[in-house]
C-alpha positions in Angstrom: 69.7 91.7 -282.6 68.0 89.1 -280.5 66.3 86.2 -282.4 62.7 86.1 -281.3 61.6 83.4 -283.7 62.1 80.5 -281.3 60.1 82.3 -278.6 57.3 83.0 -281.0 57.2 79.4 -282.1 56.9 78.2 -278.5 54.1 80.6 -277.8 52.3 79.6 -281.0 52.5 75.9 -280.0 50.9 76.7 -276.6 48.1 78.9 -278.0 47.4 76.7 -281.1 47.3 73.5 -279.1 44.9 74.9 -276.5 42.5 76.3 -279.2 42.5 72.9 -281.1 41.7 71.0 -277.9 39.0 73.5 -276.9 37.5 73.1 -280.4 37.5 69.3 -280.0 35.7 69.6 -276.6 33.0 71.8 -278.1 32.4 69.2 -280.8 32.2 66.5 -278.2 29.7 68.6 -276.2 27.5 69.2 -279.3 27.5 65.5 -279.9 26.3 64.8 -276.4 23.7 67.6 -276.5 22.2 66.4 -279.7 19.3 68.6 -280.7 19.4 70.5 -277.4 21.4 73.7 -278.2 21.3 75.1 -274.7 24.6 75.7 -272.9 24.5 72.7 -270.5 27.1 71.7 -268.0 28.8 68.3 -268.1 26.7 67.0 -265.3 23.5 67.9 -267.2 24.8 66.4 -270.4 25.6 63.1 -268.7 22.2 62.8 -266.9 20.8 60.7 -269.7 23.9 58.4 -269.8 23.8 55.2 -267.7 25.6 55.5 -264.4 27.8 52.6 -265.3 29.3 54.6 -268.2 29.3 58.1 -266.8 32.7 57.8 -265.2 34.2 56.7 -268.6 32.7 59.7 -270.3 34.0 62.1 -267.6 37.5 60.4 -267.7 37.6 60.8 -271.5 36.8 64.5 -271.2 39.3 65.0 -268.4 42.0 63.3 -270.4 41.3 65.6 -273.4 41.7 68.5 -271.0 45.0 67.1 -269.7 46.2 66.9 -273.3 46.1 70.7 -273.3 49.2 70.6 -271.1 50.7 67.3 -272.2 50.7 67.9 -276.0 52.3 71.3 -276.1 54.8 70.2 -273.4 55.9 67.3 -275.6 56.0 69.4 -278.7 58.0 72.2 -277.0 60.4 69.6 -275.5 61.1 68.1 -279.0 61.5 71.6 -280.5 63.9 72.7 -277.8 66.1 69.7 -278.3 66.1 70.1 -282.1 67.1 73.8 -282.2 69.4 73.6 -279.1 67.2 76.3 -277.4 68.7 75.7 -274.0 72.2 76.6 -275.3 71.2 80.1 -276.2 72.9 82.9 -274.4 69.9 85.3 -274.6 67.9 85.3 -271.4 64.2 86.1 -271.5 61.3 85.3 -269.2 60.1 82.6 -271.5 63.6 81.1 -271.9 64.0 81.0 -268.1 60.7 79.0 -267.8 61.7 76.6 -270.6 65.2 76.0 -269.0 63.6 75.4 -265.6 61.2 72.9 -267.1 63.6 71.0 -269.4 67.1 71.9 -268.4 69.0 68.9 -267.0 70.7 70.1 -263.8 73.5 68.0 -262.2 72.3 64.9 -260.4 72.7 64.3 -256.7 76.0 62.7 -255.7 74.8 59.5 -254.1 78.3 58.5 -252.9 78.8 61.8 -251.2 75.4 61.6 -249.6 76.0 58.0 -248.4 79.4 58.9 -246.9 77.8 61.9 -245.1 75.0 59.7 -243.7 77.6 57.2 -242.5 79.4 59.9 -240.5 76.1 61.0 -238.9 74.7 57.5 -238.1 71.3 58.5 -236.7 70.5 56.8 -233.4 67.7 54.2 -233.4 65.7 56.2 -230.8 65.8 59.3 -233.0 64.6 57.3 -236.0 61.7 55.8 -234.0 60.7 59.3 -232.8 60.8 60.5 -236.4 58.8 57.5 -237.6 56.2 58.2 -234.8 55.9 61.8 -235.9 55.2 60.7 -239.5 52.7 58.1 -238.3 50.7 60.6 -236.1 50.7 63.2 -238.9 49.5 60.9 -241.6 46.9 59.4 -239.3 45.4 62.7 -238.2 45.2 64.3 -241.6 44.0 61.4 -243.6 41.5 60.1 -241.1 39.9 63.6 -241.3 40.2 63.5 -245.1 38.6 60.1 -245.4 35.5 61.1 -243.3 34.9 64.2 -245.4 35.7 62.4 -248.7 32.9 59.9 -248.0 30.5 62.7 -246.9 31.1 64.9 -250.0 30.8 62.1 -252.6 27.9 60.0 -251.0 25.7 62.5 -249.0 23.2 65.0 -250.3 23.5 68.7 -249.6 20.5 71.0 -249.0 20.3 74.5 -250.5 18.4 77.5 -249.1 15.2 76.3 -250.9 15.4 72.8 -249.3 16.4 71.1 -252.5 18.7 68.1 -252.0 21.4 67.4 -254.5 24.7 65.4 -254.8 28.1 67.0 -255.7 29.2 65.2 -258.9 32.4 66.8 -260.2 35.4 65.0 -258.7 37.8 67.0 -260.8 36.9 70.2 -259.0 37.7 68.6 -255.6 41.1 67.4 -256.9 41.8 70.9 -258.2 41.0 72.6 -254.9 43.0 70.1 -253.0 46.1 70.4 -255.2 45.9 74.2 -255.5 45.9 74.7 -251.7 48.7 72.3 -251.3 50.8 74.2 -254.0 50.1 77.5 -252.3 51.3 76.1 -248.9 54.4 74.6 -250.4 55.4 77.7 -252.5 54.8 79.9 -249.4 57.0 77.6 -247.3 59.8 77.7 -249.9 59.6 81.5 -250.1 59.9 81.9 -246.3 62.5 79.2 -245.6 65.6 78.7 -247.6 66.0 75.2 -249.1 68.8 73.2 -250.6 69.5 73.9 -254.3 66.9 72.6 -256.6 68.4 70.2 -259.1 65.5 68.4 -260.8 64.1 69.7 -264.1 60.4 70.6 -263.6 59.1 68.2 -266.2 60.2 65.3 -264.1 57.4 66.1 -261.7 54.7 65.9 -264.4 54.8 62.1 -264.4 54.0 61.8 -260.7 51.6 64.6 -261.0 49.6 63.0 -263.8 49.4 59.6 -262.0 48.5 61.5 -258.7 45.6 63.4 -260.4 44.2 60.3 -262.0 44.5 58.2 -258.8 42.7 60.9 -256.7 40.0 61.2 -259.3 39.5 57.5 -259.6 39.2 57.2 -255.8 36.5 59.8 -255.7 34.6 58.3 -258.6 34.8 54.8 -257.0 32.7 55.9 -254.1 29.8 56.5 -256.4 29.7 52.7 -257.2 30.9 51.0 -254.0 30.6 51.5 -250.3 33.4 53.0 -248.2 34.2 49.8 -246.3 34.5 48.0 -249.6 36.9 50.6 -250.9 39.0 50.4 -247.7 39.1 46.6 -248.0 40.3 46.7 -251.6 43.0 49.4 -250.8 44.4 47.3 -247.9 46.4 45.2 -250.4 48.1 48.2 -252.0 51.5 47.2 -250.5 52.0 44.4 -253.0 51.5 46.5 -256.2 53.8 49.2 -254.7 56.6 46.6 -254.4 55.9 45.4 -257.9 55.9 49.0 -259.2 59.2 49.6 -257.3 60.9 46.8 -259.2 59.5 48.1 -262.5 60.2 51.9 -262.0 63.3 51.9 -259.8 64.5 48.3 -260.2 64.5 47.9 -256.5 65.6 44.7 -254.9 63.7 43.6 -251.8 64.9 41.3 -249.0 63.0 38.0 -248.5 61.5 39.3 -245.2 60.0 42.3 -247.1 57.9 39.9 -249.2 56.9 38.0 -246.1 55.8 41.3 -244.5 53.9 42.4 -247.6 52.0 39.1 -247.6 51.5 39.2 -243.9 50.1 42.8 -243.8 47.8 42.2 -246.8 46.5 38.9 -245.2 46.0 40.4 -241.8 44.2 43.4 -243.2 41.8 41.2 -245.2 41.1 39.1 -242.1 40.6 42.2 -239.9 38.4 44.1 -242.3 36.4 40.9 -243.2 35.8 40.3 -239.5 34.7 43.8 -238.8 32.7 44.4 -241.9 28.9 44.1 -241.5 27.7 42.0 -244.4 24.1 43.0 -243.7 24.9 46.5 -244.9 26.1 45.4 -248.3 24.3 47.4 -251.0 23.8 46.9 -254.8 26.3 49.8 -255.3 29.1 47.3 -254.9 29.7 46.7 -258.6 32.4 45.4 -261.0 32.7 49.0 -262.2 33.7 50.2 -258.7 36.3 47.5 -258.3 37.7 48.2 -261.7 38.1 51.9 -260.7 39.9 50.8 -257.6 42.3 48.6 -259.5 43.1 51.6 -261.7 43.5 53.8 -258.6 46.0 51.4 -257.0 48.1 51.1 -260.3 48.4 54.9 -260.6 48.9 55.5 -256.9 51.7 52.8 -256.7 53.5 54.5 -259.6 53.2 57.9 -257.9 55.0 57.0 -254.7 57.7 55.0 -256.5 58.4 57.8 -259.0 58.7 60.3 -256.2 61.1 58.0 -254.4 63.2 57.8 -257.5 63.3 61.6 -257.9 64.4 61.9 -254.2 67.3 59.4 -254.8 68.4 60.9 -258.1 68.3 64.6 -257.4 68.4 64.9 -253.6 65.5 67.4 -253.4 63.6 68.2 -250.2 60.0 67.0 -249.5 58.7 70.6 -249.8 60.3 70.9 -253.2 58.6 67.7 -254.2 55.3 68.8 -252.9 55.6 72.1 -254.7 56.6 70.6 -258.0 54.0 67.8 -258.1 51.1 70.1 -257.0 52.2 72.8 -259.5 51.6 70.3 -262.4 48.5 68.8 -260.7 46.9 72.3 -260.4 47.8 72.9 -264.1 46.4 69.5 -265.3 43.1 69.9 -263.4 42.8 73.6 -264.3 43.3 72.9 -268.0 40.7 70.1 -267.8 38.2 72.3 -266.0 38.7 75.2 -268.3 38.0 73.3 -271.5 34.9 71.6 -270.1 33.5 74.6 -268.1 33.9 72.8 -264.8 34.8 75.9 -262.8 31.4 77.6 -263.1 29.6 74.4 -262.1 31.8 73.8 -259.0 31.7 77.5 -257.8 27.9 77.6 -258.4 27.4 74.4 -256.3 29.6 75.9 -253.5 27.7 79.2 -253.5 24.3 77.4 -253.2 25.5 75.0 -250.5 27.6 76.7 -247.8 28.1 73.4 -245.9 29.8 71.9 -249.0 32.1 74.9 -249.1 33.2 74.3 -245.5 33.7 70.6 -246.1 35.7 71.3 -249.2 38.0 73.8 -247.4 38.6 71.4 -244.5 39.1 68.5 -247.0 41.7 70.6 -248.9 43.5 71.6 -245.7 43.7 68.0 -244.4 44.9 66.8 -247.9 47.6 69.5 -248.0 48.9 68.8 -244.5 48.7 65.1 -245.3 50.9 65.7 -248.4 53.5 67.4 -246.3 53.7 64.2 -244.2 53.6 62.0 -247.4 56.6 63.5 -249.1 58.5 63.8 -245.8 57.9 60.1 -245.0 58.8 58.9 -248.5 62.0 61.0 -248.4 63.1 59.7 -245.0 61.8 56.1 -245.1 60.9 55.2 -248.7 57.7 54.2 -250.4 57.3 50.8 -248.6 57.3 52.3 -245.1 54.8 55.0 -246.2 52.5 52.4 -247.6 52.7 50.4 -244.4 51.6 53.4 -242.4 48.8 54.2 -244.8 47.7 50.6 -244.7 47.5 50.7 -240.9 45.6 53.9 -241.2 42.9 52.0 -243.0 42.6 49.5 -240.1 42.5 52.3 -237.5 39.7 54.1 -239.5 37.6 50.9 -239.3 38.6 50.3 -235.6 37.5 53.9 -234.6 34.2 53.3 -236.4 33.7 50.1 -234.4 34.5 51.8 -231.1 32.4 54.9 -231.8 29.4 53.2 -233.2 29.8 50.0 -231.1 30.2 47.6 -234.0 31.2 44.1 -233.1 34.7 42.7 -234.1 34.8 39.0 -234.6 37.6 36.7 -233.5 38.7 36.7 -237.2 39.1 40.4 -237.1 41.1 40.3 -233.9 43.4 37.7 -235.4 43.8 40.0 -238.4 45.0 42.8 -236.2 47.6 40.5 -234.5 48.9 39.4 -237.9 49.2 43.0 -239.2 51.2 44.2 -236.2 53.3 41.1 -236.0 54.3 41.7 -239.7 55.1 45.4 -238.9 57.3 44.4 -235.9 58.9 41.7 -238.1 59.9 44.4 -240.6 61.3 46.8 -238.0 63.3 44.0 -236.3 64.7 42.6 -239.6 65.5 46.0 -241.0 67.4 47.0 -237.8 69.1 43.6 -237.7 70.4 43.9 -241.3 71.6 47.5 -240.6 73.7 46.2 -237.7 75.1 43.3 -239.7 76.1 45.6 -242.6 77.7 48.1 -240.2 79.7 45.3 -238.6 80.7 44.1 -242.0 81.9 47.5 -243.1 83.9 48.0 -239.8 85.5 44.6 -240.4 86.5 45.6 -244.0 88.0 48.8 -242.7 90.1 47.0 -240.1 91.4 44.5 -242.7 92.4 47.4 -245.0 94.3 49.0 -242.1 
């Protein structure tokens, strides 16, 4: 007779943890509501809280919601290891899910992969075309995404009665973006056969958690600082990505890569400083907004480097990465919205403001398409090249604004553009030069052995 006790214990862990967290959220809401016993939404409960602290309150509630997935996942992982659940011969629907999440499949044979790549030896022209494809895709999708992001978080929407209101729930936006991206990825995997999936699903949860937090922090930062200020701060993201690469993957960078990182960051600062209109500075530029951006850059840097590490370790495809990360991202945000009642608030706002619904759909589509290009770029060229493209995207966004709205670019801004592109060309030249030297060295070793 099949032993159903382990399965019952796993189900009990999931249900029990969710009920406990839901109970904690209700106590938290009652504390915020005070004597008011009405069923108020989170936005209504935080109206009396100072704007400088609202984000911290929302982040706390979101993290409690995330724990509805993190805590049972951790407990199940420990239980599975203790009772050797993965070694059981019985196969059930639950056991299949547990094995997919925590079962260690064989890792990718890096030596075999490298030898195969050596035999193919992609031409430089083909690599340039591929890089251009990634560049255009990332630019188109994320320039559209950036425009709508600023509009949704900083502009008022008008309902049928003429009442103006802001959309406040960043978590709902993150959920809609990640859910659509997951649907696109899983549909693509279903229609087109991929290479064998090797990575245990729980590996994606790390990148997913940091991705959800970075996206949420980016949306929240727009409530405190202007969009140009956000772009200016994000332009230096290349440096923390390299630092995180050394911490997460223990990557070793060439000297020229450090020069390129400093050159791009310096050039971007010069360009954006030269093109930024100081007269439009508003009091919304606060320490709180900059603090949120620092947190955003930390989590975002971890995301790209962890994804790059999974690509190297398990040899998965970019679509598999997109599906895995967005699966957990949808689950994280859904759990958070469920325990705090955020679904009803977001759907209600969308029904009352049709223009918001249109903006939200286009934002989600551009985000999903952009993710396709993100994972593909990271898989083919690594986290550093991806960050360089996204850094250039920020400069082009400001440049387009200057051309369309006839803003003036100072000599300092023009010099910044020259520095940025000089640094990019330096990286391309040095990278290609090092590849040629290494290839010659390998050929020389082979001849000596012969």
